[in-house]
C-alpha positions, -999 to +999 in steps of 0.1 A: -689-910+307-664-906+280-643-875+274-608-862+272-580-858+297-558-828+292-525-822+308-510-787+303-473-782+311-462-747+321-425-742+323-428-715+350-454-704+375-440-668+375-453-658+340-484-637+342-515-633+320-541-607+327-526-600+362-528-637+371-502-664+373-502-688+344-518-714+366-545-691+378-552-680+342-554-716+330-578-726+359-599-695+352-601-704+315-610-740+324-639-728+346-652-706+318-651-736+295-673-755+320-646-778+334-650-781+371-618-797+385-581-798+379-550-812+396-519-791+398-486-809+402-455-789+410-425-803+392-389-799+403-374-797+369-384-796+332-372-786+297-395-763+279-406-764+242-376-743+233-351-766+250-346-743+280-340-760+314-362-748+343-359-759+380-376-750+412-351-733+435-357-720+470-347-685+460-367-684+428-399-704+432-415-684+404-395-706+381-412-738+394-426-759+365-462-772+368-484-798+352-522-792+353-544-822+346-581-821+340-608-842+325-642-835+310-665-836+280-644-835+248-663-804+236-654-785+268-618-795+265-619-783+228-633-750+241-605-747+267-578-754+241-592-727+219-591-703+248-556-712+256-545-708+220-559-673+220-540-664+251-507-665+234-489-681+263-463-707+254-477-740+267-473-777+258-501-802+263-510-838+259-546-851+254-561-885+255-595-901+255-607-913+290-636-928+307-645-907+338-672-905+365-678-884+396-684-905+427-701-897+460-735-890+473-730-852+476-721-848+439-747-828+419 
């Protein structure tokens, strides 16, 4: 299948939206957009869209930057991006066209 891969970069995991962490909120919005899976990668350091440096520290893991990557039908990714725009949370993302497939006999 052809679709889109979206990677959303969140400068900190500590920010909250609707009583959820930023990551939880993004994953919830992805589910509501019909995207079933995502990979979350915790990053040790990053510079956000405002040029501010963020780093994961033992004392303050709420500052840990993350990258959330998901893939799906382009229309569903469009829907997710619109949901994220309406959320008014500062995020940076990249998007590219991909071929994807779900493998395995137990897959619906």
